[in-house]
Structure formats: C-alpha cells, structure tokens
All heavy atoms as TSV, in Angstrom:
chain	resi	resn	atom	element	x	y	z
A	1	MET	N	N	19.195	31.502	-18.576
A	1	MET	CA	C	19.197	30.106	-19.026
A	1	MET	C	C	19.307	29.163	-17.965
A	1	MET	O	O	18.813	27.992	-18.033
A	1	MET	CB	C	20.402	29.925	-20.082
A	1	MET	CG	C	20.086	30.720	-21.346
A	1	MET	SD	S	18.851	29.709	-22.220
A	1	MET	CE	C	18.855	30.481	-23.790
A	2	GLU	N	N	20.218	29.404	-16.952
A	2	GLU	CA	C	20.483	28.440	-15.896
A	2	GLU	C	C	19.242	28.211	-15.069
A	2	GLU	O	O	18.901	27.218	-14.678
A	2	GLU	CB	C	21.641	28.875	-14.969
A	2	GLU	CG	C	23.058	28.763	-15.570
A	2	GLU	CD	C	23.962	29.348	-14.683
A	2	GLU	OE1	O	23.871	29.532	-13.576
A	2	GLU	OE2	O	25.103	29.567	-15.214
A	3	ASP	N	N	18.465	29.280	-14.769
A	3	ASP	CA	C	17.248	29.335	-14.029
A	3	ASP	C	C	16.223	28.393	-14.759
A	3	ASP	O	O	15.553	27.482	-14.236
A	3	ASP	CB	C	16.806	30.635	-13.759
A	3	ASP	CG	C	17.458	31.352	-12.773
A	3	ASP	OD1	O	18.152	30.846	-12.101
A	3	ASP	OD2	O	17.401	32.685	-12.943
A	4	ARG	N	N	16.124	28.571	-16.167
A	4	ARG	CA	C	15.251	27.817	-16.891
A	4	ARG	C	C	15.520	26.236	-16.803
A	4	ARG	O	O	14.703	25.440	-16.701
A	4	ARG	CB	C	15.241	28.241	-18.376
A	4	ARG	CG	C	14.299	27.486	-19.139
A	4	ARG	CD	C	14.171	27.961	-20.663
A	4	ARG	NE	N	13.381	29.299	-20.579
A	4	ARG	CZ	C	13.277	29.950	-21.729
A	4	ARG	NH1	N	13.783	29.529	-22.869
A	4	ARG	NH2	N	12.596	31.102	-21.678
A	5	ALA	N	N	16.878	25.912	-16.896
A	5	ALA	CA	C	17.385	24.613	-16.850
A	5	ALA	C	C	16.991	23.921	-15.504
A	5	ALA	O	O	16.549	22.935	-15.308
A	5	ALA	CB	C	18.836	24.462	-17.277
A	6	LEU	N	N	17.257	24.884	-14.480
A	6	LEU	CA	C	16.877	24.217	-13.072
A	6	LEU	C	C	15.434	23.989	-12.924
A	6	LEU	O	O	14.981	23.114	-12.402
A	6	LEU	CB	C	17.397	25.228	-12.005
A	6	LEU	CG	C	18.954	25.332	-11.956
A	6	LEU	CD1	C	19.324	26.393	-10.833
A	6	LEU	CD2	C	19.666	23.906	-11.435
A	7	GLY	N	N	14.676	24.978	-13.382
A	7	GLY	CA	C	13.187	24.876	-13.292
A	7	GLY	C	C	12.690	23.654	-14.077
A	7	GLY	O	O	11.750	22.926	-13.624
A	8	THR	N	N	13.213	23.332	-15.151
A	8	THR	CA	C	12.832	22.273	-16.083
A	8	THR	C	C	13.171	20.934	-15.199
A	8	THR	O	O	12.361	20.011	-15.111
A	8	THR	CB	C	13.585	22.183	-17.389
A	8	THR	OG1	O	13.285	23.457	-18.049
A	8	THR	CG2	C	13.079	21.032	-18.196
A	9	SER	N	N	14.293	20.805	-14.667
A	9	SER	CA	C	14.652	19.577	-13.895
A	9	SER	C	C	13.869	19.366	-12.690
A	9	SER	O	O	13.508	18.365	-12.277
A	9	SER	CB	C	16.162	19.631	-13.700
A	9	SER	OG	O	16.456	20.704	-12.622
A	10	ALA	N	N	13.477	20.462	-11.985
A	10	ALA	CA	C	12.611	20.439	-10.869
A	10	ALA	C	C	11.297	19.960	-11.147
A	10	ALA	O	O	10.772	19.198	-10.479
A	10	ALA	CB	C	12.579	21.799	-10.187
A	11	ALA	N	N	10.718	20.466	-12.269
A	11	ALA	CA	C	9.304	19.841	-12.825
A	11	ALA	C	C	9.545	18.505	-13.149
A	11	ALA	O	O	8.527	17.650	-12.867
A	11	ALA	CB	C	8.958	20.631	-14.026
A	12	THR	N	N	10.560	17.977	-13.727
A	12	THR	CA	C	10.712	16.519	-14.010
A	12	THR	C	C	10.765	15.747	-12.622
A	12	THR	O	O	10.218	14.778	-12.671
A	12	THR	CB	C	12.056	16.377	-14.820
A	12	THR	OG1	O	12.022	17.071	-16.014
A	12	THR	CG2	C	12.118	14.810	-15.267
A	13	ASP	N	N	11.459	16.142	-11.724
A	13	ASP	CA	C	11.629	15.564	-10.471
A	13	ASP	C	C	10.239	15.379	-9.792
A	13	ASP	O	O	9.895	14.333	-9.253
A	13	ASP	CB	C	12.498	16.303	-9.418
A	13	ASP	CG	C	13.951	16.170	-9.906
A	13	ASP	OD1	O	14.296	15.242	-10.729
A	13	ASP	OD2	O	14.823	16.979	-9.423
A	14	ASN	N	N	9.441	16.519	-9.875
A	14	ASN	CA	C	8.042	16.426	-9.229
A	14	ASN	C	C	7.264	15.412	-10.045
A	14	ASN	O	O	6.370	14.609	-9.330
A	14	ASN	CB	C	7.470	17.810	-9.215
A	14	ASN	CG	C	8.069	18.791	-8.376
A	14	ASN	OD1	O	8.733	18.348	-7.370
A	14	ASN	ND2	N	7.803	20.112	-8.489
A	15	SER	N	N	7.298	15.394	-11.236
A	15	SER	CA	C	6.411	14.310	-11.930
A	15	SER	C	C	6.898	12.855	-11.629
A	15	SER	O	O	6.036	12.023	-11.705
A	15	SER	CB	C	6.415	14.666	-13.538
A	15	SER	OG	O	7.755	14.402	-13.893
A	16	GLU	N	N	8.094	12.761	-11.315
A	16	GLU	CA	C	8.623	11.437	-11.051
A	16	GLU	C	C	8.265	10.943	-9.700
A	16	GLU	O	O	8.076	9.845	-9.423
A	16	GLU	CB	C	10.178	11.301	-11.269
A	16	GLU	CG	C	10.574	11.314	-12.857
A	16	GLU	CD	C	12.073	11.386	-12.923
A	16	GLU	OE1	O	12.844	11.231	-11.915
A	16	GLU	OE2	O	12.504	11.368	-14.066
A	17	ALA	N	N	8.185	11.881	-8.708
A	17	ALA	CA	C	7.861	11.708	-7.334
A	17	ALA	C	C	6.386	11.203	-7.193
A	17	ALA	O	O	6.038	10.509	-6.374
A	17	ALA	CB	C	8.194	12.961	-6.536
A	18	SER	N	N	5.623	11.755	-8.069
A	18	SER	CA	C	4.055	11.327	-7.732
A	18	SER	C	C	3.745	9.885	-8.061
A	18	SER	O	O	3.148	9.355	-7.163
A	18	SER	CB	C	3.245	12.164	-8.731
A	18	SER	OG	O	3.294	13.592	-8.486
A	19	PRO	N	N	4.261	9.294	-9.126
A	19	PRO	CA	C	4.056	7.814	-9.167
A	19	PRO	C	C	4.621	7.021	-8.079
A	19	PRO	O	O	4.045	5.978	-7.600
A	19	PRO	CB	C	4.685	7.444	-10.604
A	19	PRO	CG	C	4.621	8.673	-11.409
A	19	PRO	CD	C	4.897	9.864	-10.224
A	20	LYS	N	N	5.768	7.400	-7.649
A	20	LYS	CA	C	6.501	6.737	-6.448
A	20	LYS	C	C	5.544	6.837	-5.207
A	20	LYS	O	O	5.433	5.874	-4.556
A	20	LYS	CB	C	7.792	7.494	-6.154
A	20	LYS	CG	C	8.532	6.945	-5.026
A	20	LYS	CD	C	9.110	5.569	-5.213
A	20	LYS	CE	C	9.988	5.283	-4.114
A	20	LYS	NZ	N	9.635	3.947	-3.534
A	21	GLN	N	N	4.971	7.937	-4.813
A	21	GLN	CA	C	4.104	8.077	-3.752
A	21	GLN	C	C	2.856	7.370	-3.941
A	21	GLN	O	O	2.351	6.701	-2.952
A	21	GLN	CB	C	3.733	9.558	-3.707
A	21	GLN	CG	C	4.827	10.479	-3.085
A	21	GLN	CD	C	4.501	11.897	-2.990
A	21	GLN	OE1	O	3.333	12.304	-3.462
A	21	GLN	NE2	N	5.390	12.810	-2.498
A	22	LYS	N	N	2.365	7.286	-5.202
A	22	LYS	CA	C	1.197	6.326	-5.514
A	22	LYS	C	C	1.611	4.889	-5.215
A	22	LYS	O	O	0.663	3.983	-4.675
A	22	LYS	CB	C	0.661	6.599	-6.829
A	22	LYS	CG	C	-0.675	6.039	-7.139
A	22	LYS	CD	C	-1.139	6.329	-8.474
A	22	LYS	CE	C	-2.518	5.833	-8.774
A	22	LYS	NZ	N	-2.999	6.014	-10.070
A	23	GLU	N	N	2.684	4.458	-5.731
A	23	GLU	CA	C	3.118	3.130	-5.427
A	23	GLU	C	C	3.244	2.729	-3.946
A	23	GLU	O	O	2.788	1.705	-3.520
A	23	GLU	CB	C	4.508	2.874	-6.125
A	23	GLU	CG	C	4.440	2.831	-7.670
A	23	GLU	CD	C	5.686	2.587	-8.340
A	23	GLU	OE1	O	6.674	2.358	-7.700
A	23	GLU	OE2	O	5.784	2.808	-9.579
A	24	ASP	N	N	3.783	3.683	-3.239
A	24	ASP	CA	C	3.883	3.499	-1.761
A	24	ASP	C	C	2.501	3.313	-1.064
A	24	ASP	O	O	2.383	2.527	-0.279
A	24	ASP	CB	C	4.639	4.730	-1.200
A	24	ASP	CG	C	6.117	4.683	-1.392
A	24	ASP	OD1	O	6.602	3.629	-2.045
A	24	ASP	OD2	O	6.852	5.674	-1.306
A	25	ARG	N	N	1.664	4.126	-1.550
A	25	ARG	CA	C	0.314	4.049	-0.986
A	25	ARG	C	C	-0.386	2.701	-1.437
A	25	ARG	O	O	-1.063	2.084	-0.528
A	25	ARG	CB	C	-0.561	5.231	-1.645
A	25	ARG	CG	C	-2.006	5.141	-1.087
A	25	ARG	CD	C	-2.791	6.508	-1.536
A	25	ARG	NE	N	-4.134	6.460	-0.982
A	25	ARG	CZ	C	-5.164	5.796	-1.568
A	25	ARG	NH1	N	-4.989	5.270	-2.825
A	25	ARG	NH2	N	-6.403	5.913	-1.063
A	26	ASN	N	N	-0.227	2.263	-2.565
A	26	ASN	CA	C	-0.689	0.993	-3.070
A	26	ASN	C	C	-0.218	-0.217	-2.245
A	26	ASN	O	O	-0.886	-1.160	-1.847
A	26	ASN	CB	C	-0.457	0.738	-4.583
A	26	ASN	CG	C	-1.295	1.630	-5.344
A	26	ASN	OD1	O	-2.323	2.225	-4.952
A	26	ASN	ND2	N	-0.837	1.814	-6.706
A	27	VAL	N	N	1.147	-0.123	-1.840
A	27	VAL	CA	C	1.792	-1.213	-1.055
A	27	VAL	C	C	1.094	-1.262	0.281
A	27	VAL	O	O	0.807	-2.298	0.772
A	27	VAL	CB	C	3.284	-0.915	-0.903
A	27	VAL	CG1	C	3.906	-1.821	0.098
A	27	VAL	CG2	C	3.913	-1.107	-2.295
A	28	TRP	N	N	0.861	-0.091	1.127
A	28	TRP	CA	C	0.190	0.001	2.209
A	28	TRP	C	C	-1.252	-0.407	2.241
A	28	TRP	O	O	-1.670	-1.192	3.147
A	28	TRP	CB	C	0.243	1.479	2.861
A	28	TRP	CG	C	1.665	1.707	3.285
A	28	TRP	CD1	C	2.578	2.681	2.941
A	28	TRP	CD2	C	2.323	1.151	4.522
A	28	TRP	NE1	N	3.698	2.605	3.637
A	28	TRP	CE2	C	3.584	1.792	4.620
A	28	TRP	CE3	C	1.908	0.181	5.423
A	28	TRP	CZ2	C	4.485	1.378	5.583
A	28	TRP	CZ3	C	2.810	-0.136	6.451
A	28	TRP	CH2	C	4.047	0.376	6.544
A	29	VAL	N	N	-1.874	-0.145	1.075
A	29	VAL	CA	C	-3.279	-0.613	1.064
A	29	VAL	C	C	-3.359	-2.132	0.948
A	29	VAL	O	O	-4.066	-2.789	1.523
A	29	VAL	CB	C	-3.960	0.064	-0.301
A	29	VAL	CG1	C	-5.246	-0.425	-0.523
A	29	VAL	CG2	C	-4.247	1.532	0.117
A	30	LEU	N	N	-2.455	-2.742	-0.043
A	30	LEU	CA	C	-2.406	-4.129	-0.092
A	30	LEU	C	C	-2.000	-4.711	1.175
A	30	LEU	O	O	-2.490	-5.943	1.465
A	30	LEU	CB	C	-1.349	-4.442	-1.311
A	30	LEU	CG	C	-1.959	-4.312	-2.609
A	30	LEU	CD1	C	-0.838	-4.396	-3.615
A	30	LEU	CD2	C	-3.209	-4.848	-2.932
A	31	THR	N	N	-1.155	-4.216	1.908
A	31	THR	CA	C	-0.639	-4.821	3.230
A	31	THR	C	C	-1.843	-4.657	4.208
A	31	THR	O	O	-1.984	-5.728	4.939
A	31	THR	CB	C	0.482	-3.924	3.794
A	31	THR	OG1	O	1.501	-3.966	2.883
A	31	THR	CG2	C	0.954	-4.453	5.046
A	32	ALA	N	N	-2.614	-3.698	4.138
A	32	ALA	CA	C	-3.743	-3.652	5.100
A	32	ALA	C	C	-4.708	-4.675	4.752
A	32	ALA	O	O	-5.313	-5.360	5.607
A	32	ALA	CB	C	-4.355	-2.270	5.084
A	33	TYR	N	N	-4.889	-4.890	3.382
A	33	TYR	CA	C	-6.010	-5.807	3.048
A	33	TYR	C	C	-5.451	-7.269	3.427
A	33	TYR	O	O	-6.309	-8.116	3.816
A	33	TYR	CB	C	-6.166	-5.858	1.530
A	33	TYR	CG	C	-7.255	-4.806	1.071
A	33	TYR	CD1	C	-6.955	-3.841	0.146
A	33	TYR	CD2	C	-8.510	-4.863	1.582
A	33	TYR	CE1	C	-7.835	-2.921	-0.337
A	33	TYR	CE2	C	-9.407	-3.914	1.210
A	33	TYR	CZ	C	-9.128	-2.972	0.225
A	33	TYR	OH	O	-10.053	-2.069	-0.137
A	34	GLY	N	N	-4.115	-7.476	3.336
A	34	GLY	CA	C	-3.636	-8.788	3.545
A	34	GLY	C	C	-3.815	-9.096	5.035
A	34	GLY	O	O	-4.132	-10.182	5.479
A	35	ILE	N	N	-3.464	-8.202	5.846
A	35	ILE	CA	C	-3.517	-8.312	7.243
A	35	ILE	C	C	-5.058	-8.487	7.756
A	35	ILE	O	O	-5.400	-9.411	8.599
A	35	ILE	CB	C	-2.839	-7.138	8.055
A	35	ILE	CG1	C	-1.385	-7.146	7.829
A	35	ILE	CG2	C	-3.395	-7.206	9.599
A	35	ILE	CD1	C	-0.701	-5.885	8.393
A	36	SER	N	N	-5.850	-7.826	7.068
A	36	SER	CA	C	-7.305	-7.937	7.348
A	36	SER	C	C	-7.852	-9.369	6.981
A	36	SER	O	O	-8.531	-10.002	7.691
A	36	SER	CB	C	-8.145	-6.829	6.748
A	36	SER	OG	O	-7.784	-5.641	7.131
A	37	GLY	N	N	-7.499	-9.774	5.860
A	37	GLY	CA	C	-7.700	-11.124	5.411
A	37	GLY	C	C	-7.281	-12.138	6.237
A	37	GLY	O	O	-8.063	-13.121	6.566
A	38	LEU	N	N	-6.023	-12.098	6.670
A	38	LEU	CA	C	-5.429	-13.105	7.660
A	38	LEU	C	C	-6.288	-13.141	8.884
A	38	LEU	O	O	-6.491	-14.108	9.503
A	38	LEU	CB	C	-3.999	-12.834	7.863
A	38	LEU	CG	C	-3.012	-13.172	6.700
A	38	LEU	CD1	C	-1.627	-12.690	7.050
A	38	LEU	CD2	C	-3.099	-14.640	6.378
A	39	ALA	N	N	-6.592	-11.913	9.470
A	39	ALA	CA	C	-7.329	-11.858	10.748
A	39	ALA	C	C	-8.687	-12.506	10.482
A	39	ALA	O	O	-9.066	-13.260	11.389
A	39	ALA	CB	C	-7.373	-10.428	11.073
A	40	LEU	N	N	-9.382	-12.176	9.479
A	40	LEU	CA	C	-10.665	-12.714	9.256
A	40	LEU	C	C	-10.600	-14.375	9.097
A	40	LEU	O	O	-11.468	-14.993	9.639
A	40	LEU	CB	C	-11.305	-12.122	7.997
A	40	LEU	CG	C	-12.609	-12.673	7.507
A	40	LEU	CD1	C	-13.732	-12.365	8.704
A	40	LEU	CD2	C	-13.046	-12.182	6.190
A	41	PHE	N	N	-9.638	-14.699	8.452
A	41	PHE	CA	C	-9.325	-16.103	8.310
A	41	PHE	C	C	-9.097	-16.886	9.584
A	41	PHE	O	O	-9.557	-17.924	9.885
A	41	PHE	CB	C	-8.226	-16.410	7.231
A	41	PHE	CG	C	-7.979	-17.864	6.937
A	41	PHE	CD1	C	-9.032	-18.448	6.067
A	41	PHE	CD2	C	-6.840	-18.511	7.241
A	41	PHE	CE1	C	-8.935	-19.779	5.770
A	41	PHE	CE2	C	-6.771	-19.862	6.797
A	41	PHE	CZ	C	-7.753	-20.502	6.110
A	42	ALA	N	N	-8.377	-16.184	10.440
A	42	ALA	CA	C	-7.985	-16.748	11.769
A	42	ALA	C	C	-9.266	-16.773	12.597
A	42	ALA	O	O	-9.480	-17.794	13.358
A	42	ALA	CB	C	-6.889	-15.906	12.464
A	43	ILE	N	N	-10.131	-15.738	12.566
A	43	ILE	CA	C	-11.292	-15.804	13.299
A	43	ILE	C	C	-12.302	-16.944	12.813
A	43	ILE	O	O	-12.882	-17.586	13.718
A	43	ILE	CB	C	-12.146	-14.397	13.231
A	43	ILE	CG1	C	-11.198	-13.349	14.031
A	43	ILE	CG2	C	-13.451	-14.485	13.783
A	43	ILE	CD1	C	-11.673	-11.969	13.674
A	44	LEU	N	N	-12.281	-17.003	11.554
A	44	LEU	CA	C	-13.227	-18.178	10.968
A	44	LEU	C	C	-12.669	-19.578	11.448
A	44	LEU	O	O	-13.425	-20.496	11.710
A	44	LEU	CB	C	-13.238	-18.122	9.433
A	44	LEU	CG	C	-14.040	-16.876	8.917
A	44	LEU	CD1	C	-13.979	-16.780	7.456
A	44	LEU	CD2	C	-15.575	-16.968	9.281
A	45	ILE	N	N	-11.404	-19.691	11.337
A	45	ILE	CA	C	-10.846	-21.006	11.856
A	45	ILE	C	C	-11.114	-21.197	13.373
A	45	ILE	O	O	-11.431	-22.215	13.799
A	45	ILE	CB	C	-9.387	-20.994	11.541
A	45	ILE	CG1	C	-9.072	-21.067	10.077
A	45	ILE	CG2	C	-8.702	-22.157	12.347
A	45	ILE	CD1	C	-7.603	-21.044	9.694
A	46	TYR	N	N	-11.007	-20.291	14.142
A	46	TYR	CA	C	-11.368	-20.293	15.510
A	46	TYR	C	C	-12.712	-20.737	15.796
A	46	TYR	O	O	-13.029	-21.634	16.445
A	46	TYR	CB	C	-11.129	-18.948	16.326
A	46	TYR	CG	C	-11.585	-18.947	17.729
A	46	TYR	CD1	C	-10.824	-19.503	18.526
A	46	TYR	CD2	C	-12.701	-18.205	17.978
A	46	TYR	CE1	C	-11.291	-19.549	20.006
A	46	TYR	CE2	C	-13.207	-18.277	19.231
A	46	TYR	CZ	C	-12.410	-18.982	20.334
A	46	TYR	OH	O	-13.004	-18.882	21.579
A	47	TYR	N	N	-13.734	-20.130	15.100
A	47	TYR	CA	C	-15.128	-20.378	15.351
A	47	TYR	C	C	-15.391	-21.803	14.671
A	47	TYR	O	O	-16.183	-22.619	15.363
A	47	TYR	CB	C	-16.090	-19.373	14.798
A	47	TYR	CG	C	-16.274	-18.263	15.685
A	47	TYR	CD1	C	-15.793	-17.019	15.224
A	47	TYR	CD2	C	-16.795	-18.296	16.914
A	47	TYR	CE1	C	-15.881	-15.845	16.110
A	47	TYR	CE2	C	-16.913	-17.211	17.758
A	47	TYR	CZ	C	-16.439	-16.008	17.319
A	47	TYR	OH	O	-16.616	-14.905	18.145
A	48	PHE	N	N	-14.831	-22.143	13.664
A	48	PHE	CA	C	-14.949	-23.413	13.064
A	48	PHE	C	C	-14.500	-24.519	13.951
A	48	PHE	O	O	-15.170	-25.608	14.105
A	48	PHE	CB	C	-14.397	-23.584	11.581
A	48	PHE	CG	C	-14.638	-24.882	11.003
A	48	PHE	CD1	C	-15.810	-25.109	10.411
A	48	PHE	CD2	C	-13.559	-25.723	10.864
A	48	PHE	CE1	C	-16.056	-26.396	9.774
A	48	PHE	CE2	C	-13.776	-26.974	10.181
A	48	PHE	CZ	C	-15.015	-27.267	9.659
A	49	SER	N	N	-13.349	-24.395	14.411
A	49	SER	CA	C	-12.740	-25.408	15.300
A	49	SER	C	C	-13.416	-25.523	16.652
A	49	SER	O	O	-13.588	-26.712	17.204
A	49	SER	CB	C	-11.157	-25.094	15.692
A	49	SER	OG	O	-11.104	-23.927	16.314
A	50	SER	N	N	-13.992	-24.378	17.169
A	50	SER	CA	C	-14.749	-24.461	18.440
A	50	SER	C	C	-16.155	-25.195	18.254
A	50	SER	O	O	-16.642	-25.984	18.979
A	50	SER	CB	C	-14.973	-23.102	19.014
A	50	SER	OG	O	-15.818	-22.421	18.136
A	51	TYR	N	N	-16.695	-24.997	16.883
A	51	TYR	CA	C	-17.936	-25.637	16.502
A	51	TYR	C	C	-17.743	-27.155	16.402
A	51	TYR	O	O	-18.437	-27.965	16.828
A	51	TYR	CB	C	-18.511	-25.031	15.209
A	51	TYR	CG	C	-19.643	-25.832	14.648
A	51	TYR	CD1	C	-20.806	-25.593	15.322
A	51	TYR	CD2	C	-19.511	-26.562	13.560
A	51	TYR	CE1	C	-21.967	-26.203	14.652
A	51	TYR	CE2	C	-20.615	-27.247	13.107
A	51	TYR	CZ	C	-21.929	-27.033	13.620
A	51	TYR	OH	O	-22.996	-27.648	13.196
A	52	ILE	N	N	-16.513	-27.583	15.781
A	52	ILE	CA	C	-16.244	-28.997	15.576
A	52	ILE	C	C	-15.936	-29.618	16.845
A	52	ILE	O	O	-16.346	-30.868	17.074
A	52	ILE	CB	C	-15.034	-29.085	14.623
A	52	ILE	CG1	C	-15.368	-28.626	13.240
A	52	ILE	CG2	C	-14.557	-30.482	14.546
A	52	ILE	CD1	C	-16.413	-29.418	12.546
A	53	THR	N	N	-15.354	-29.081	17.867
A	53	THR	CA	C	-15.001	-29.750	19.139
A	53	THR	C	C	-16.155	-29.880	20.118
A	53	THR	O	O	-16.244	-30.681	21.002
A	53	THR	CB	C	-13.962	-28.945	19.830
A	53	THR	OG1	O	-14.261	-27.631	20.020
A	53	THR	CG2	C	-12.541	-28.919	19.020
A	54	GLN	N	N	-17.200	-29.146	19.849
A	54	GLN	CA	C	-18.381	-29.203	20.811
A	54	GLN	C	C	-19.386	-30.452	20.437
A	54	GLN	O	O	-19.506	-30.794	19.355
A	54	GLN	CB	C	-19.179	-27.975	20.840
A	54	GLN	CG	C	-18.465	-26.889	21.467
A	54	GLN	CD	C	-19.176	-25.625	21.668
A	54	GLN	OE1	O	-20.300	-25.463	21.007
A	54	GLN	NE2	N	-18.751	-24.720	22.282
C-alpha cells in the first residue's frame, strides 16, 4: 500500500512538472522574440536616422 501511494504521488508530481517546463520554455521564447524585435527596431532607427541626416 505504501509503494502504491508513493507511486501515485510521484506520477502526480511528474504531470505537474511538465506544464511548468513548458511555461519556462514559453518565457524564453518570448524573451528571444522581444530582444530580436528591439534589435531590429534599433537597426531600422539607425538606417532611418542616417538617411535623414544625409
């Protein structure tokens, strides 16, 4: 009985860990998109400002 109870709680812990890992991955993906967007925006501002000053 004790083994069965431990096995059940371990299975519950594994199912709860998967969404947490997926959420962590989503945060990193959104962070990467944010940084890429800021870099692209900075490059566009650079070229636009150099075009305006010439």
